[in-house]
C-alpha positions as CSV (number, residue, x, y, z in Angstrom):
1,M,0.0,0.0,0.0
2,W,1.2,3.5,-0.7
3,F,0.4,4.9,2.7
4,D,-1.7,4.3,5.8
5,V,-5.2,5.8,5.8
6,P,-4.5,8.0,8.8
7,V,-1.9,9.9,6.7
8,I,-3.7,9.6,3.4
9,N,-3.1,13.3,2.6
10,E,0.7,12.8,2.6
11,F,1.5,12.2,-1.0
12,S,4.9,11.9,-2.7
13,S,5.6,12.8,-6.3
14,G,6.1,9.1,-6.9
15,H,2.5,8.3,-5.8
16,L,1.1,11.0,-8.0
17,S,3.1,9.9,-11.0
18,G,2.2,6.3,-10.4
19,V,-1.5,7.0,-10.8
20,A,-0.8,9.2,-13.8
21,G,1.1,6.4,-15.4
22,M,-1.8,4.0,-14.9
23,I,-4.3,6.4,-16.4
24,H,-2.0,6.9,-19.4
25,D,-1.5,3.2,-19.9
26,V,-5.3,2.4,-19.7
27,A,-6.0,5.2,-22.2
28,A,-3.3,3.9,-24.5
29,A,-4.6,0.3,-24.3
30,E,-8.3,0.7,-24.2
31,T,-9.4,4.2,-25.1
32,M,-7.3,5.5,-28.0
33,P,-7.3,2.2,-30.1
34,R,-11.1,2.6,-30.2
35,F,-11.0,6.3,-31.0
36,R,-12.6,6.9,-34.5
37,Q,-12.9,3.1,-34.8
38,L,-16.2,2.5,-33.0
39,V,-19.0,0.5,-34.8
40,G,-22.7,0.8,-34.1
41,G,-22.8,-2.1,-31.5
42,E,-20.1,-0.4,-29.4
43,I,-22.2,2.7,-28.8
44,A,-25.3,2.8,-26.6
45,E,-27.7,5.3,-25.1
46,K,-28.1,5.4,-21.3
47,R,-30.8,7.9,-20.3
48,G,-31.5,9.3,-23.7
49,P,-30.0,10.2,-27.1
50,H,-27.5,12.7,-25.7
51,D,-26.3,10.4,-22.9
52,L,-23.9,7.9,-24.6
53,V,-21.7,5.1,-23.4
54,T,-19.2,3.1,-25.4
55,V,-17.3,-0.1,-25.0
56,A,-14.3,2.0,-24.3
57,D,-16.0,3.8,-21.3
58,R,-16.9,0.5,-19.7
59,I,-13.6,-1.4,-20.2
60,A,-11.4,1.6,-19.3
61,E,-13.4,2.1,-16.1
62,E,-13.1,-1.6,-15.2
63,R,-9.3,-1.5,-15.7
64,L,-8.9,1.8,-13.8
65,A,-11.0,0.5,-10.9
66,A,-9.0,-2.7,-10.5
67,G,-5.7,-0.9,-10.7
68,L,-6.6,1.9,-8.3
69,I,-8.0,-0.5,-5.6
70,A,-4.8,-2.6,-5.9
71,L,-2.7,0.6,-5.3
72,L,-4.8,1.4,-2.2
73,P,-6.3,-1.7,-0.6
74,G,-9.5,-1.0,1.3
75,S,-10.4,1.9,-1.0
76,A,-13.6,2.1,-3.0
77,V,-14.4,3.3,-6.6
78,V,-17.3,5.5,-7.6
79,G,-17.3,5.5,-11.4
80,E,-19.8,7.0,-13.8
81,E,-20.5,3.6,-15.4
82,S,-20.6,1.7,-12.1
83,V,-23.1,4.2,-10.7
84,Y,-25.3,3.8,-13.8
85,A,-25.4,0.1,-13.1
86,D,-26.0,0.4,-9.4
87,A,-26.8,3.8,-7.8
88,G,-26.0,2.4,-4.4
89,V,-22.3,2.8,-5.3
90,L,-22.7,6.5,-4.5
91,G,-22.9,5.7,-0.8
92,A,-19.1,5.3,-0.8
93,L,-18.8,9.1,-1.2
94,S,-20.2,9.5,2.3
95,G,-18.3,6.6,3.8
96,D,-15.1,6.5,6.0
97,E,-13.0,4.7,3.4
98,P,-10.9,6.5,0.8
99,V,-12.7,6.6,-2.6
100,W,-11.5,7.0,-6.1
101,I,-13.9,9.0,-8.3
102,V,-13.6,8.0,-11.9
103,D,-14.9,9.2,-15.3
104,P,-13.2,7.0,-17.9
105,I,-14.2,9.3,-20.8
106,D,-15.6,12.7,-19.9
107,G,-17.1,14.0,-23.1
108,T,-18.3,10.7,-24.6
109,R,-20.2,12.5,-27.3
110,L,-16.9,14.1,-28.4
111,F,-15.2,10.7,-28.3
112,V,-18.0,9.2,-30.5
113,Q,-17.8,12.2,-32.9
114,G,-14.0,11.8,-33.3
115,D,-13.2,15.1,-31.5
116,L,-10.0,15.2,-29.4
117,G,-11.4,17.3,-26.5
118,F,-12.5,14.4,-24.2
119,T,-10.7,13.6,-20.9
120,T,-10.2,10.9,-18.3
121,L,-10.8,12.1,-14.8
122,V,-9.7,10.6,-11.5
123,C,-9.9,12.1,-8.0
124,L,-8.9,10.5,-4.7
125,A,-11.2,11.7,-1.8
126,H,-11.6,10.9,1.8
127,R,-14.5,11.8,4.0
128,G,-15.7,14.3,1.5
129,E,-12.4,16.0,0.9
130,S,-10.6,15.8,-2.4
131,L,-7.0,15.0,-1.9
132,A,-5.5,14.5,-5.4
133,S,-6.7,14.6,-8.9
134,W,-5.7,13.7,-12.4
135,T,-7.1,15.2,-15.6
136,Y,-5.8,13.5,-18.8
137,A,-6.6,14.5,-22.4
138,P,-5.1,11.4,-24.2
139,G,-5.7,12.7,-27.7
140,L,-3.8,15.9,-26.9
141,G,-1.1,14.4,-24.7
142,L,-2.0,16.7,-21.7
143,M,-1.8,15.4,-18.1
144,A,-2.8,17.8,-15.2
145,V,-2.2,16.6,-11.7
146,A,-3.2,18.4,-8.5
147,R,-2.6,17.6,-4.8
148,R,-4.4,19.4,-2.0
149,G,-2.1,22.0,-0.6
150,G,0.6,21.0,-3.1
151,G,-0.3,22.9,-6.2
152,A,-1.1,21.8,-9.7
153,V,1.0,20.9,-12.7
154,L,0.4,20.4,-16.4
155,N,2.8,18.0,-18.1
156,G,5.1,18.6,-15.1
157,E,5.0,22.4,-15.3
158,P,3.4,24.6,-12.6
159,L,-0.2,25.5,-13.5
160,R,-1.8,28.8,-12.5
161,C,-5.2,30.3,-13.4
162,G,-4.0,33.9,-13.1
163,S,-6.6,36.7,-13.1
164,P,-8.5,38.3,-16.0
165,D,-7.8,42.0,-16.6
166,P,-10.1,44.2,-14.5
167,G,-13.4,44.6,-16.3
168,K,-12.5,42.0,-19.0
169,H,-15.3,40.6,-21.0
170,L,-15.7,37.1,-19.5
171,E,-15.8,33.8,-21.3
172,V,-17.9,31.2,-19.4
173,S,-18.7,27.6,-20.1
174,I,-22.2,26.5,-19.0
175,T,-24.2,23.3,-18.9
176,H,-25.1,22.2,-22.4
177,P,-28.8,22.9,-23.2
178,D,-29.3,19.2,-24.0
179,F,-28.9,18.5,-20.2
180,T,-30.9,21.3,-18.7
181,T,-34.5,21.8,-17.7
182,E,-36.5,24.9,-18.9
183,Q,-35.9,26.5,-15.5
184,Q,-32.2,25.9,-15.6
185,K,-32.1,27.4,-19.1
186,R,-33.7,30.5,-17.8
187,T,-31.3,30.7,-14.9
188,L,-28.3,30.3,-17.1
189,A,-29.6,32.8,-19.6
190,A,-28.8,35.4,-16.9
191,L,-25.2,35.1,-18.0
192,S,-26.0,36.4,-21.4
193,T,-25.1,40.0,-20.4
194,G,-23.1,42.7,-22.1
195,D,-19.8,41.7,-20.4
196,I,-20.2,37.9,-20.3
197,T,-20.2,35.4,-23.3
198,S,-21.3,31.8,-22.5
199,H,-20.9,28.7,-24.5
200,P,-22.2,25.1,-23.9
201,C,-19.9,22.7,-22.1
202,V,-19.3,19.4,-23.9
203,S,-16.5,18.1,-21.5
204,S,-16.4,19.5,-18.0
205,G,-12.9,18.0,-17.5
206,W,-11.6,20.0,-20.4
207,D,-13.3,23.2,-19.3
208,Y,-11.9,22.9,-15.8
209,L,-8.4,22.5,-17.3
210,E,-9.0,25.6,-19.4
211,V,-9.9,27.6,-16.3
212,A,-6.9,26.2,-14.5
213,R,-4.5,27.4,-17.2
214,G,-6.3,30.7,-17.7
215,S,-7.7,30.1,-21.1
216,L,-11.3,30.2,-19.9
217,D,-12.5,32.6,-17.2
218,A,-15.2,30.5,-15.5
219,V,-17.7,27.6,-15.6
220,A,-21.3,27.5,-14.3
221,F,-23.0,24.2,-14.0
222,T,-26.4,22.9,-13.0
223,W,-25.6,19.2,-12.2
224,E,-23.4,17.7,-9.5
225,N,-22.2,14.3,-10.6
226,A,-19.0,13.8,-8.6
227,W,-17.1,12.1,-11.5
228,D,-17.7,15.2,-13.6
229,H,-16.5,17.8,-11.0
230,A,-14.3,16.5,-8.2
231,A,-11.1,16.3,-10.2
232,G,-11.6,19.6,-12.0
233,L,-12.6,21.6,-8.9
234,L,-9.4,20.5,-7.1
235,L,-7.3,21.3,-10.1
236,V,-8.8,24.8,-10.3
237,A,-8.3,25.3,-6.6
238,E,-4.7,24.2,-6.6
239,A,-4.0,26.4,-9.7
240,G,-5.2,29.4,-7.6
241,G,-8.9,29.5,-8.6
242,V,-12.0,29.4,-6.5
243,S,-15.5,27.9,-6.6
244,A,-18.8,28.1,-4.8
245,T,-22.5,27.3,-5.2
246,V,-25.1,29.9,-5.8
247,A,-25.8,29.7,-2.1
248,D,-22.2,30.8,-1.5
249,E,-21.3,27.4,-0.1
250,P,-18.4,25.0,-0.9
251,F,-19.4,22.3,-3.5
252,R,-19.9,19.0,-1.7
253,I,-18.8,16.0,-3.8
254,A,-21.3,13.7,-2.0
255,G,-24.2,15.8,-3.4
256,G,-27.0,17.9,-1.9
257,N,-25.6,21.1,-3.3
258,T,-27.7,24.2,-4.0
259,L,-27.4,24.7,-7.8
260,P,-26.0,26.1,-10.0
261,F,-22.4,26.5,-8.9
262,G,-19.4,28.0,-10.5
263,A,-15.6,27.9,-10.6
264,A,-13.5,30.7,-11.8
265,R,-9.9,32.0,-12.1
266,D,-10.3,34.3,-9.1
267,E,-12.8,35.6,-6.5
268,A,-13.8,38.7,-8.4
269,T,-14.6,36.7,-11.5
270,L,-16.6,34.1,-9.5
271,R,-18.7,36.9,-8.0
272,R,-19.4,38.3,-11.5
273,V,-20.7,34.9,-12.5
274,L,-22.6,33.9,-9.4
275,A,-24.4,37.3,-8.9
276,P,-26.7,37.1,-12.0
277,L,-27.3,33.4,-11.4
278,A,-28.4,34.1,-7.8
279,A,-30.7,36.9,-9.0
280,A,-32.3,34.6,-11.5
281,C,-32.9,31.6,-9.2
């Protein structure tokens, strides 16, 4: 085992790179060989035509789950596909054991369409606190790693959000309309102001990475699946960014959040995003 559970927050660079290597290897063996090679029987709908799963999602998650548990015996895995098969798996997010939160392919629609902007997301959490995260864009060769209190790196180089110029026109990614209710659409429309431009999110992992490296000013989302957000929120935080729900509370990975919530490059930007959302709720 890497470390005892009582000192689970004490990571070494070797531990972080070991998980990164596993994620890289699984993507190389299971995800990328199927990229732009899928046939009809390897793509299925889950909850509707916009919610897709592929054979690559399932096999990659199975391999990641087995490898991560082997690295940390006694830990649990909450993966997007395992939760779809059994919602009871979510209970591990509120338990006392360390838990790996996994999205094998974040942005499956992009993957199916042959677009390189999909990511693999892994976060290690314990008792509701995210401790380390990995965001990997295998088609683009980008690996971002964050450790609570230890900063964030992208391909080994320090990662910082920076701050937009004062009064800058903001670029914000929001929940894709295919996944919103009419009320959520109306709330998010509050961001269509003279000094904010919004665009639909197709991969939350990619958009969090863009915030962390200062290429996107903020995100505003109306759903709370831990596998979509845990890794990215820690990445943004360790790159110097901030996040909060519209109720001005920290996002809870176990759920029960007041939505929507946002993450941004700095506090002033977050306030510019949350204020119109709060007024519209």
